[in-house]
C-alpha positions as CSV (number, residue, x, y, z in Angstrom):
1,M,4.5,1.3,-12.1
2,P,7.2,0.2,-9.7
3,S,6.8,0.3,-6.2
4,F,7.4,3.1,-3.7
5,N,10.9,2.3,-1.9
6,G,12.0,-0.4,-4.4
7,K,12.5,-3.5,-2.8
8,T,16.0,-5.7,-0.9
9,L,15.9,-9.3,-2.0
10,N,12.5,-9.7,-3.8
11,Y,10.0,-8.8,-1.4
12,L,12.2,-7.3,1.7
13,P,11.9,-3.3,1.8
14,N,14.2,-1.1,1.0
15,L,16.7,-1.4,3.9
16,C,19.1,1.0,2.7
17,V,17.5,4.4,3.5
18,P,17.6,6.3,6.3
19,Q,13.6,5.6,7.2
20,V,13.5,1.8,7.5
21,L,17.1,1.5,8.8
22,L,15.6,4.3,12.1
23,R,12.4,2.3,12.5
24,A,14.3,-1.1,12.7
25,V,16.4,0.4,15.6
26,L,13.5,1.2,18.0
27,A,11.7,-1.3,17.1
28,G,14.8,-2.8,18.1
29,E,15.5,-0.7,21.5
30,L,11.7,-1.8,22.3
31,L,12.9,-5.8,21.9
32,A,15.6,-5.3,24.4
33,M,13.3,-3.7,26.6
34,V,11.0,-6.3,26.5
35,L,13.7,-9.2,26.9
36,A,15.5,-6.8,29.8
37,L,12.0,-7.4,31.5
38,V,11.6,-11.0,31.5
39,V,14.5,-11.6,33.1
40,A,15.3,-8.6,35.4
41,M,14.6,-9.1,39.1
42,D,15.2,-5.3,40.1
43,L,15.6,-1.9,38.9
44,R,19.1,-2.3,38.4
45,D,19.1,-5.7,36.7
46,F,16.5,-4.6,34.7
47,F,18.9,-1.3,33.2
48,V,21.7,-4.2,33.3
49,N,20.0,-6.3,30.7
50,F,18.3,-3.3,28.9
51,G,22.1,-2.3,28.5
52,L,23.1,-5.8,27.4
53,H,20.6,-6.9,25.2
54,S,20.5,-3.9,23.6
55,L,24.1,-4.1,22.4
56,F,23.4,-7.7,21.5
57,V,20.4,-6.5,19.4
58,L,21.4,-3.6,17.7
59,W,24.7,-5.6,16.6
60,V,23.0,-8.2,15.1
61,M,20.4,-6.1,13.2
62,L,22.6,-3.3,11.9
63,A,24.8,-5.9,10.7
64,S,22.2,-7.6,8.7
65,M,20.4,-5.2,7.5
66,F,24.2,-3.8,6.2
67,T,24.6,-7.0,4.6
68,L,21.6,-7.7,3.2
69,C,21.6,-4.0,1.7
70,F,25.5,-4.8,0.2
71,V,24.5,-8.9,-1.2
72,G,20.8,-6.8,-2.3
73,R,23.1,-4.3,-4.8
74,F,24.6,-7.3,-6.7
75,L,22.2,-10.2,-6.4
76,T,19.1,-8.3,-8.1
77,K,16.1,-11.1,-9.0
78,P,16.6,-13.4,-6.5
79,S,13.8,-15.8,-5.9
80,V,11.6,-15.8,-2.5
81,S,13.2,-18.7,-1.7
82,Q,16.5,-17.7,-2.5
83,A,15.8,-14.8,-0.6
84,S,14.4,-15.9,2.6
85,V,17.7,-18.1,3.0
86,I,19.7,-15.4,2.6
87,V,17.9,-13.4,5.4
88,L,17.5,-16.2,7.8
89,A,21.5,-17.6,6.8
90,T,22.3,-13.6,7.3
91,V,20.6,-13.4,10.7
92,T,21.4,-16.7,12.0
93,G,25.2,-16.1,11.0
94,F,25.4,-12.7,12.9
95,T,23.1,-14.1,16.1
96,L,25.6,-17.3,15.9
97,I,28.9,-14.4,16.2
98,A,27.4,-12.1,18.8
99,S,26.5,-14.9,21.4
100,I,30.5,-16.3,21.3
101,L,31.6,-12.8,21.5
102,G,29.4,-13.1,24.7
103,L,30.4,-15.6,25.7
104,L,33.9,-14.4,25.7
105,M,33.8,-11.5,26.6
106,S,31.3,-13.5,30.2
107,S,34.4,-15.5,30.2
108,G,36.9,-13.0,30.1
109,S,35.5,-11.1,32.7
110,G,35.8,-13.7,35.2
111,G,32.2,-15.2,34.8
112,G,33.0,-19.0,33.5
113,N,30.3,-20.8,32.1
114,N,30.1,-24.4,31.2
115,I,29.8,-26.3,28.1
116,L,26.2,-26.5,28.6
117,T,25.2,-23.4,30.1
118,S,26.9,-22.1,27.2
119,A,25.5,-24.2,24.5
120,L,22.2,-23.3,26.1
121,F,23.3,-19.4,26.0
122,V,23.5,-19.6,22.4
123,F,20.5,-22.3,21.8
124,K,18.2,-19.6,22.9
125,N,19.5,-17.0,20.8
126,L,19.4,-18.8,17.8
127,V,15.0,-19.9,18.5
128,I,14.2,-16.2,19.6
129,S,16.5,-15.0,16.3
130,L,14.8,-18.0,13.8
131,I,11.4,-16.8,15.2
132,I,11.3,-13.6,15.1
133,T,12.9,-13.6,11.6
134,L,10.7,-15.8,10.1
135,V,7.8,-13.7,11.4
136,L,9.7,-10.3,9.7
137,L,9.7,-12.3,7.1
138,R,6.2,-13.9,6.8
139,Y,4.5,-10.1,7.5
140,F,7.1,-8.5,4.5
141,Y,6.1,-11.1,2.0
142,I,2.3,-10.8,2.4
143,H,2.8,-7.2,2.7
144,G,4.5,-7.5,-0.7
145,Q,1.6,-9.4,-1.9
146,W,-0.8,-7.1,-0.9
147,E,1.3,-3.9,-2.3
148,E,1.9,-5.9,-5.7
149,T,-2.2,-6.5,-6.1
150,V,-3.0,-3.2,-5.2
151,E,-0.2,-1.2,-7.7
152,S,-2.3,-4.0,-10.6
153,D,-5.2,-2.6,-9.3
154,S,-3.9,1.2,-9.7
155,A,-2.2,0.2,-13.0
156,A,-5.5,-0.7,-14.2
157,K,-8.0,1.8,-13.4
158,Y,-4.9,3.8,-14.8
159,D,-5.4,2.1,-18.0
160,A,-9.0,2.5,-18.5
161,L,-8.9,5.8,-17.1
162,Q,-6.3,6.9,-20.3
163,A,-8.4,4.7,-22.3
164,R,-11.7,6.9,-21.9
165,M,-10.1,10.1,-22.1
166,R,-8.2,9.2,-25.1
167,P,-10.7,9.3,-27.9
168,H,-11.8,12.2,-25.8
169,F,-9.3,14.6,-25.8
170,L,-8.6,12.9,-29.4
171,F,-11.8,14.3,-31.0
172,N,-12.1,17.8,-29.5
173,S,-8.2,18.3,-30.4
174,L,-9.2,17.0,-34.0
175,N,-12.0,19.5,-34.3
176,T,-10.1,22.6,-33.2
177,I,-7.3,21.0,-36.0
178,A,-9.8,20.8,-38.7
179,H,-11.2,24.5,-37.6
180,L,-7.5,25.9,-37.9
181,V,-6.3,24.6,-41.3
182,H,-8.8,26.8,-42.9
183,I,-7.6,29.8,-40.8
184,D,-4.6,30.1,-39.3
185,P,-2.0,26.8,-41.4
186,N,0.6,27.3,-39.3
187,K,-1.3,26.9,-35.9
188,A,-2.4,24.2,-37.5
189,E,0.3,22.3,-37.8
190,A,2.0,23.3,-34.7
191,A,-1.0,22.0,-33.0
192,L,-1.1,18.7,-34.7
193,L,2.7,17.9,-33.3
194,D,1.7,19.2,-30.3
195,L,-0.8,16.5,-30.5
196,A,0.9,13.8,-32.0
197,D,4.0,14.3,-29.0
198,I,0.6,14.4,-26.5
199,M,-0.6,11.1,-27.7
200,R,3.3,9.7,-28.3
201,L,3.4,9.9,-24.2
202,T,0.3,8.6,-23.6
203,L,1.0,5.4,-25.6
204,D,3.9,5.2,-23.7
205,K,5.0,2.2,-21.0
206,R,7.6,3.7,-20.0
207,S,6.7,3.8,-15.8
208,R,9.6,6.8,-15.2
209,I,10.3,9.6,-17.4
210,A,11.9,13.1,-16.8
211,L,10.7,16.0,-14.9
212,K,11.3,17.4,-18.2
213,E,9.0,15.5,-20.7
214,E,6.6,15.7,-18.1
215,L,6.5,19.4,-18.3
216,E,6.4,19.7,-22.2
217,L,3.8,16.8,-22.2
218,T,1.8,19.5,-19.9
219,L,2.3,22.9,-22.2
220,A,1.6,20.7,-25.4
221,Y,-2.1,19.9,-23.3
222,L,-2.5,23.8,-22.5
223,R,-1.4,24.9,-25.5
224,M,-4.1,22.7,-27.4
225,E,-7.3,24.0,-24.5
226,G,-5.8,27.7,-25.6
227,L,-6.6,26.7,-29.1
228,R,-10.0,24.6,-28.4
229,L,-11.5,27.6,-25.5
230,G,-9.8,30.3,-27.1
231,E,-6.9,32.6,-25.1
232,R,-9.6,34.7,-23.6
233,R,-11.1,32.0,-21.4
234,L,-7.9,30.1,-20.5
235,T,-5.1,32.4,-19.3
236,V,-2.3,30.1,-18.3
237,K,1.0,31.6,-15.7
238,L,3.6,29.5,-15.6
239,D,5.7,29.7,-12.1
240,M,8.3,28.0,-12.2
241,D,12.2,28.8,-13.2
242,Q,13.1,26.1,-15.7
243,N,16.9,26.7,-15.4
244,S,17.2,25.6,-11.6
245,L,14.5,23.0,-12.3
246,P,16.1,19.1,-11.7
247,L,14.4,18.7,-15.5
248,D,16.4,15.3,-15.8
249,M,14.7,14.0,-12.2
250,D,13.0,10.5,-12.9
251,I,9.0,10.8,-12.3
252,P,6.5,8.2,-12.6
253,P,4.6,9.8,-15.9
254,F,1.2,11.5,-15.1
255,L,1.7,13.5,-12.3
256,L,1.0,17.1,-13.2
257,Q,-1.3,17.1,-16.3
258,P,-4.2,15.2,-15.3
259,L,-4.3,17.5,-12.5
260,V,-4.2,20.5,-14.8
261,E,-6.6,18.4,-17.4
262,N,-9.2,18.6,-14.2
263,A,-8.1,22.3,-13.2
264,V,-9.5,22.7,-17.0
265,Y,-12.0,20.9,-17.2
266,H,-13.3,21.5,-13.4
267,G,-12.6,25.2,-12.8
268,I,-12.2,26.8,-16.8
269,Q,-14.2,25.4,-19.1
270,P,-17.9,25.5,-16.9
271,R,-16.9,29.6,-16.4
272,Q,-18.7,31.8,-19.4
273,D,-15.5,34.3,-18.9
274,G,-13.0,31.3,-18.1
275,G,-9.8,32.1,-15.8
276,L,-6.7,32.1,-14.8
277,L,-4.6,28.5,-14.2
278,T,-1.5,28.6,-12.3
279,V,1.1,26.1,-12.8
280,S,3.9,26.3,-10.0
281,L,6.8,24.4,-10.1
282,Y,9.6,24.4,-7.0
283,D,13.2,23.1,-6.2
284,A,13.0,23.0,-3.1
285,G,16.3,21.1,-2.3
286,D,15.8,17.5,-1.3
287,R,12.1,18.0,-2.9
288,L,10.0,19.0,-6.1
289,D,6.9,21.2,-5.1
290,V,4.1,21.6,-7.8
291,S,1.0,22.7,-7.3
292,V,-2.1,23.7,-10.2
293,T,-4.4,26.5,-8.7
294,N,-8.0,27.7,-10.2
295,P,-11.0,29.4,-10.0
296,L,-14.2,27.8,-8.5
297,P,-17.1,27.4,-11.4
298,P,-19.8,29.3,-10.8
299,S,-22.4,28.0,-7.7
300,G,-25.2,25.3,-8.2
301,M,-23.2,24.7,-11.5
302,S,-22.5,20.6,-12.4
303,T,-19.2,19.6,-12.2
304,H,-18.4,16.4,-12.5
305,T,-17.4,16.4,-9.1
306,K,-17.9,12.7,-8.7
307,G,-14.8,12.6,-11.3
308,N,-13.1,14.5,-9.7
309,H,-12.6,13.1,-6.4
310,I,-11.9,9.9,-8.3
311,A,-9.2,11.4,-10.4
312,Q,-7.9,12.9,-7.0
313,E,-8.0,9.5,-5.2
314,N,-6.5,8.1,-8.0
315,M,-3.4,10.7,-8.1
316,V,-3.0,9.7,-4.6
317,K,-2.5,6.1,-4.8
318,R,0.2,6.6,-7.5
319,L,1.5,9.0,-5.1
320,H,1.3,6.4,-2.8
321,L,3.1,3.7,-4.8
322,A,5.4,5.6,-6.0
323,Y,7.0,7.0,-2.9
324,G,5.0,6.0,0.2
325,D,4.4,8.5,2.8
326,R,7.7,10.1,1.5
327,A,5.1,12.2,-0.6
328,N,1.7,13.7,0.1
329,L,-1.3,15.5,-1.7
330,K,-3.2,18.5,-0.2
331,I,-6.2,20.4,-1.6
332,Q,-7.1,23.8,-1.1
333,K,-10.3,25.6,-1.2
334,N,-11.5,29.1,-0.5
335,V,-14.5,31.0,-1.7
336,Q,-12.6,32.0,-5.3
337,Q,-9.9,29.2,-5.9
338,Y,-9.6,25.2,-6.0
339,R,-5.7,24.5,-5.3
340,V,-4.1,21.1,-5.5
341,S,-0.6,20.4,-4.5
342,F,2.4,17.7,-4.0
343,S,5.2,17.2,-2.6
344,I,7.9,14.6,-3.9
345,P,11.7,13.3,-2.8
346,K,14.2,14.1,-5.5
347,E,15.2,10.5,-6.3
């Protein structure tokens, strides 16, 4: 399972997305404000220093980020030490260039500087830049280690859930097929092919699959459950236009199917007369909106809510690991229906 935004140079966050760039600009402006407050003697002096520090900090920061983003496209798997050296060298280099340009502009405007003053100016800039960069690198490294730990833990829990689900679903499906063999051999054969497709994707270790595969897996699962529960108890409504959906879009596996499984297990199955399960997929431009709606079971009936919550928490973690704060999972519940939806960016 890949990290949610990818990485730049081993453990650094993805520096090539607009959200990170905006946060970096805001952080740079805050740093410039703090530096200006330290040296300012009055309000006018503050604004002058704030402008100069903003120009210096933003130039170094943006130039470094664009350079690291460019280097990261060609150097895909550097070690931690290599990545750290590249970052330090890049930031130090641009800090040195910006400091020299600042001295040249100052001397050109009539503000002469002696050698010692100029050297001290460059030295202070390099030290401040080095300290801030080291602190950030340490933070990103620790955060990256924590993220890998959470990701591994989530993957282990997901594998465990799959291992528990597989025999339960397999036995039910085999019993259904065995019952159909003598009644309707054609349906039995189709069900056996659906079961083979489901198990093949369940055993697949890819971290991303096409939306088309996830949709086919979900529909195969619903066909199997329809045979088990009966068409009268399980009615499926597909609210989607497959001609407009980005079917070749890569997504983490088992994003839609577990939601459908929960809807069947916790919403449809406990009801004696079954109900309508609605699966909606909508292409929202730069995002894909997905929702699953099912009726609520009769009041007072046990529906394994603990297991349902565990599955939902697992889904939240998987969405966060895959997309970060660019994805979310929402639950809407009223007296008649239970709706789970999420929205993910198209990548």
